N, C-alpha and C positions, 0 to 999 in steps of 0.2 A: 968217558964216563958221562952219562946224561945228568941234567940238572932237574931237580924235582922240587915241588912245593906242596904244602898242605892243601887239601881240596877246599877247605873253608876259606882260604885266602882268595879264591876266585871271586867271592861275593863280599870281600872285606871292603869297608867304606868308612869315610870319616864324616864328621858333622860340619865340614867346612862350607863356607859360603859358595866356594867354587864348584861344589858338587852339583850335579844336575837337579834343578828344582828347588835348591836351598835358598834361592833368591826370594821365595814366597814369604819368608819371615819378614823381609824388608818391605814387601808390598802390603803385607798385613798390617804393618805399622801405620800405614796411611789410614786404614779402616779404624785402627785403634785411636788415632788422633781425632777422628770425627766423634767417636764414642766418648773420648775424654772431654771434648767440648760440652757434651750433654752432662757429663758428671760434674764438671766445674760449675755449670749453670745451676745444677741441682743443689750443689753444696752452698753456693751463694744465696740462692732463694730460700733455702732452709734456715740459714743464719739470719737472713733478713726477717723471716717470720718469727724467729726467736726474739729479735730486737723489738718487733712490733708487739708481741705478746708481753714482753717485759715492760714496755712503755704502757701498755693497757693496764697491766696489773698495778704499776706504780700509780696511775691516775685513779683507778678504782680504790686503791688503798688510801690515797690522800683524801679522796671524797668521803670515804667512810669515816676516817679519823677526824676530818674537819667537822662533821656532824656531831661526833662524840665530844669533841672539845667545846664546840659551840654550846652544847646542852650540859656540859659538865660543870663542876664547881670551880675550875681554875679561872683566874682573873688577872687583869692588869698586864704588866709587861712580861710576866712569866707565861701568861696565856699566849702572848705574841711570840715568845721564844718557842713554845710548843708548835705553833703554826709555822715557825721557821723550818722545822723538819719537813712539814708538808709542802712548803714552798720549794724546798730543795728537790723533793720527789717530783713535783709538777714540772720543774725546769729540767730535771733529768729525763722526764718523759718526753719533752720536746726534743731534747738532745738525741735520745735513742730513736725517735721517729725520723730525725734527720739522717742518722746512720743507716736506717732501713731504706730510706729513699735513695741515698747515695749508693748503696750496694746494688739496688735494682737499676738505677739510671746509669751509673758509671761503670759497673762491672758486668752485671748480667746482660744488659742490652748490648754492650761492646762485644762480649763473647758470642752472643747470638748472631750479630752482624758479621763478625769475622768468620764464623762457621758457614754462614750463608755465602760468603764471598769465595771461600777456599775449598769447599766440598760440594760437589754437584752429583746428584744421583740420576742414573739413567732410568728408562721406563721399566727395566728389569729389577731395579732396586740396587744395582751395583754402582759403586762410586766411580765416576769417570776418571778421576786422578789415579786411582788404583789400577784400573784397566790399562791406561796409557803406559804407566811404568812397567806393568807386567808384560805387555806386548813388546816393549823395547828389550826387556831382559830375555824373553823367548827368542827374539830375533838375533840377539848377540850370542846366545848359547847354542842355538840349533846346529851350526856347522861343527862346533867342537863336540857336541853330544853325539853326532853321527860318527866322527872319528873314534870317540871313546867307545862307542858300541862295537866297532871293528876291533879295537884293541882288546876289549873283553872277550870277544869271540875267539880271536887267535890265541889269546892267553888260555882260554879253556881248552882249545884244540891241542895246544902244546902240552898242557898238563895231563890231558887224557892220553896222549901218545907216550909220555913218560911213564904213566901208570901201566899201560899195556906192555911197554918194554920191560919193566921190572917183573911183571907177571910171567912173561915168556922166559926171562933169564932164570927165574926160580924153577919153572917146569923143566928147563933143560938141565939144570943142576940136579934135580931130583931123579930125572931119567938116567943120567950117567952113573949114578950111584945105586941103581936098582939091584938088589941081591935076592931076588925072589926065587932063583934056581938053587936046588939042593946040590951038595958036593957030588953025589952019584950021577945026577943028570949032567953036571958040568964035565965030569970025566968022560961021559959017553959022547960029548961034543955033538949035541943035537944041532945039526946045521940049520934046521928050520927055525928053531927058537932064536938062534944067534942072528939069523937074517932079519927076523921080525924086530928085534931090539935095535939093530943098527938103523933100520928104516925109521923107526920111531924117533931116535936121537937126531937123525938128519932132518926130519920134518921140524922138530923143535928148534934146531939151529937155524933153519930157513926163516922160521917165525921171528926169532930174535933179530935176525938181520933186517927183515922188513920193518920191525918195530923201531930199530935204530934209524932207518931211513925216514920214517914218519916223524920221529923226534927231531931230526935234523931239519926237515922241511917246515915243521911247526915252529921251531925256534926261529927260523929265518923270517917267516911271515910275522911272527910276534914282534921281533926286533924291528922289522920294517914299519909296522904300524906305530910302534912306540916312537920311532924317529919322526914319523909324520905328525903325530899329536904334539911332540915336543917342539917341532917347527911352528905349529899353529898356536901354541900356548901364548906367545907374546901378543898376537892379534886378539885372541880371546880375552886376555887379561885387560888389554886396552879398552876394548868395547864394553866389557862388563863394568870397569871402573867409571867410564863415561856415564853409563846409565845409573850406577850407584850414586855418583856425585849429584845427579839430578834429584834423586830420592833424598839424599842428605840435605840438600839445599831447601827442599820443601819442609823437611822435618825441623831444620834450624829455624825457619820462620815461625813454626808452631811453638817451639820451645821458647824463643825470645818473646813471643806474644803472651804466652802463659806466664812468663816471669813478670812482664809488665802488668798483667791482670792481678797477679798475686800481690805485687806492690800496691796496686790500686785498692785491693781488699784491705791490705794493712793500713793504708791511709784512711779508709772509711772507718775502720774499727779502732784506730788509735785516737781515742777521744782526748788523750792528754794534750794533743796539739790544738784542740778546739779552743778558741779564745773565750768562749762563753763559760767553759768549765771553771777556771779560776774565779770568774765573777760570781758564779753560783755559790761557791763556798766562801767567797769574801762576803757576799750578802748574808749567807747563813751565819757566819761568825759574827757579823755586825748585829744581826737580829738577836742572837743569844747574848752577846755582850751588853745589849741594851736592857736586858732583864735586871731590874733594880728592886730588891726586896723592900727597901725602905720606902720607895714610892708606892709599891703595892700595899704595904701595911698602912701607909698614910691614906691611900685611897679608900681602903676598907674602913678605916676609922671614920673618914668623912662621910661615907655612904651607908655604912651599916654599923658604925660603932659610936664611941663617946663624943666624937666631934660633929655628929649630926645635929642640925637645928631642931629645936623643940618648941612647940606652942604650949608653953606652960599654962596651967589653969589660972585664970585671973577673973576678977569680978567684972561682969558685963551687965550693963543696964539694959532693960527691955527696950526694944526699938521696933517700930513697924517695918522699917527697911530691912532689918535682919530677919524678921519673920517672913517677909515676901521673898527674900533671896533664898532662905532656907526652905520655904514651901515649894518654890519652883523646882528646886533640886530634888525634893522628895517625890513630887508628883511625876516628874519626867523620868527620874531614875538615872539620868545621865547629864553630863555637862554639855550645853550646846556648843557646836563647833565654833572656834574663834573666841569663846568666852574666857574670862579669867575668874577663877575662884578666889575669893577673898578669905584667906584663912585668919588673918590677924591685921589689925590696923594699928600702925605705930608711927609716931612722928620721929623723923630722923633728926637727931640732935648732935650734940658735941661728943657723945660717947662713942660714935662710929668714926673710924679713921677715914680720912679723905682718900679717894681712889686715885692712884697715880699709875697710868699705864706704863708698862715696861716691855719693850719689844723682845727682851730675852726671857720673859715669863710667858709661857705658852700653856693654855689649858689643854689637858690631855684629850678630852672628848666632850661632846655636848655643846649646847649654846652658851655664849659668853654674855655675862651681865655686868654692867659697870654702874656703880652707885656714885652719883654726883654729890657734891656738897650741898645741894639745895633740897635733897630729900627725894628727887625723882629717880625712878628706876628705868634705865635704858636697856631694852631687850633687842638682841640681834638674832636673826633666824639661824637654824642649823645649816652649816655649810654643806653644799652638795654640788659637785661639778655639773653644769647644765648639759643635758643630753648625754652625759657619760656617768651615770650614777654607779657607784661602786657597790659591791655586795655589802660592805660594812655600813655604808650610808643607809641602804634600805633596811638593814637590820634594826637600827635604832631610830629611824625617822618617825615611825608611828608613836613611839613613846615620848618624843619631844614635840609633838604637834601642839599640845597645850602647855602653857607655862603657868607656874604658880608663884605667888609672891608670899614669902614668909620671912618675917624679921628682917626685911630689907635685902633679901637674897633671892635672885630669880632662878627658875629651873626646877625640874622634877627631881625629887630626892633619890630615886632609884638609878636614874641615868646620869645625874649631874656629878661632875668631878670638881669638888670644891678646892682641891689643892692645885697650886701652880707648880710647874716644874722648871727648874733652872736648866738652861741649855748652855753648855760651855762654848764660848765663841771660837775657841781653838781646837775644838773636838774634830778629829778627822772624819770625813764623810765619804759616801759612795757616789761616784759620778753618775748622773742621769741626764737624759736628753728629752726635751719637750716634744710631745706628739701634736699638741694643739696650742693655739694662742690662749693666753689667760691674762686677764687684767684684774689685779687685786681690787676687791671692793672695799676692804677695810685696811687700816694702817698696819696690821700685823700680818698681812698677806703679801706674797711675792707675785710679781708680774713677769711674764716671759713670752717669747715668741717661739713659733715652731722651729725646731732645730737647735735652739740655744741649749747649752749645757750648764749645769750647776751641780751642787752637792746635796745629797740627802743625808740629814743628820740623825733623824729618828724615823722608825718605821710607821707605817699607816696605823692610825687609831681606828676605833670602832665606827667613827663617822666618815671614814674614807679620806682623812687628811694626813699629810706628812709634814715634818719639820725639815726645812732645808736652808741652805745658805747660798746666796747669789750676789756676786759683786760685793762681798763682805757684809751683806745684810742678812739677818736671820728672820725667817717668817714661815707661814703656813702656805701649802699649795695642795691642790687636789691630786691624790695619789695616782689616779688613772689617767692623768694628763701627761705622764712621762713614762719612759722605759729606761732600763739599765743600759749604759753605754757599752 
């Protein structure tokens, strides 16, 4: 009995790596690795652009609201708390710009360099690494592929022989059972018809016999080539594994490098580990905590309310000196630069308290005036760090250029803060570091050298000065001479 198989089984195949040409998925992976480098660089550069745009929007938003607050009705320490929100935005702007720079410098540039070192294109645009691996796979598979081709040919020949054998057997069976003759014709024993039928049956029997021989020869050749390919399989497997391991080694380098780059991306984006972040919000909290409604109300009362000084009407004798002073002012329409306008003349007597300086009483803003017991008024100029003028200093410097004397108090009524504020010596401060040397001019000022650290107790006022504590001593210092530690 011959062995048969479905005709479709001749072309049956699997999706295995060992099939001829299926190694191309592995070689294509090299090409995909090069493309993935481009994708990773694009991903990082787009995220860096997002960080840049976010920083830009924060900066523009802070600038816009700084102008609104400057021109708005808010004042005093509460105004400073408002500006604390903007300071946080500006510092976050710098932080996100650093994130953007780190993404480009640490990740994007590293991926680009790695791609340049590990993937090389030929003149035809094909990757050299892919071509090398592909050639090695072809060399390892070529002998096995030739034997497989013989196996498939003998397999097809064997199956065709089996098919012919079955067809001949069916025809022989049909011819032996042919009943085309009628009973009358069979009784007449027509010798000619009987002879013809016998010849036909014999011919079919010969065909069946030849078909069986073809099946036997085909089976023998088929089995022979199967033994041949089975004997070659171990060598084929060994050579293919050797090439595959090379491809795996190259891919493992890519996977490990990408993992390192994704960790580097995480490091760049994880701003929670940035030491400046907690300082930003510590400063923000400190600024808001310094908002004191009682101080603000007192400032308002002193500058715009019931505590403002008043030149009450009093009897004045006619005097040529008063006429000359008054006439010059009316003719010129302005006060000469450096001049002092005399609003009222009054002798300092026993009714004024004697001035006693206190290092823990710091004026919030404006020039400071000290009334001595002799009736003299000592004026000190507006503080401003030399060559490092802060925006707050320039904001109020023009308004304090001329000083006025009224009822024994110096300063302009609109810009002058007549209230002293107490600074708690035990109040916790924010550490700052000196950027420049500064030598205190007055007794209530701190002196420091570049690199020294001390504590900031109160935020910058409108004149550009902060209150700080250094070596246990509390005093003023120029705000733009220091930075946060």
